[in-house]
N, C-alpha and C positions, 0 to 999 in steps of 0.2 A: 621584673616580676611584672605579673599582669595587672589589668585595671579591671576591676567586676562591677556591674550593677546591677542588683536584683532587685525587682520590681513586683510588689506583692498587690494585688488587684481584687482577691477574694476574702471573704469573711468565712473561711475554711478552714479547719483544723489540719486536714492532710496538705494542702498548699501552704499555708504558715509553716508547719513543722519542715517541711522539705526547704522552703526558703530558707529559713534560719540555719538548718543542719548544713546547707550547702555554703552559705554566706561563713559560717563557722569555719569550715575547712578551708576556703580559699583564704580566709584571714590568718589562720594557723599555718598556711604555707607560706604567709609573709606578702601576699597579694594585697593591693589597695582593694578596700572594699567599701561600697556604698549601698545603702537600702533606699527605697523610695515605696511608701505605700499610697496606693490611690484606689479610688470606687470604695466597696466593701471592705478594702485591706486595711484601711484605716482604723478600722474597729480592734486591730491588733495593738495601736498605740496605747490603747487602755491598760495602766498598770495593776488596776483591780480585777483585771479578767482572770478566769480560771485557765492556767496555762498546763494543766496536768491531764487534760482528756488525751488519752492514748490513740494513736493511729492503728491501722490493721497491723503494721510491722512492730507495734510495742512501744515506739518511742512518741515523745510529745513536744510542743515549743517549750516546755519547760528545762528540757535537755539541752537546748541550743541557745535561746534568748537571752538568760543571763550572761552567758559569756560575750555576747554582743554588747551587751548594756555595760558589764564590767570593763571592757576594753573600749568602750566610748567608740564603738563603731556608728559611723553617723547614719542616721536614718531620718529622711525628709518626709514630712506628713502632708499629702496635699490640703491646701489650706481651705479650697471649699468644699471638698469632700468632707474634711472633719467639721466644719462650721454647719454644714447642712445637715449633719448626723448629731449635731449637739454635742461633739467631743469640745472639750476643754484643754488646753495644754496644761493644766494643773494636774491632770490625771495621767499624762505621759510619763513615759519611762525618760530618765536623765539624758540620755543620748538622742532623743527623738525633739524636732522642732517642726514648725510649720513651715511650708516651703511652697513653691510654685513650679509651673510647667516650664518656664523659661531656664530654671535651673537643672530640672529633669534632662531637657533637651541638651543643655551644656553637658552633662555628664555622661549622656548616652552616647555622645558624639566622640568621647573619648574613651569607651570602655566596652568591654563583652557584656552583653545585656542578656540576663535571665528572667523571663517573667513567669510568677506563679500567679 
């Protein structure tokens, strides 16, 4: 099976929805999946955020992110990106941890990378 890394760098509803959708599809097909949030994308780590805002296609992050959380798909959150935005790990979903660039590069070296 394949190894996929999905990188979310935008605080954008459509980008997050697609990122989570394709990560869910890949995981459901039994591929190894990791996600990493950088820059504005770290804002999606906040479990108190409204995930029900619909995209133009009618779906939303809530259609996909709970699957990733429930299936404990690993999501790394860029430490300086989160800290500089005042995000606290206590507000993260259970499958999300602060992480750094060295680990991101190691994951990317072994995976097909999708950027959102």
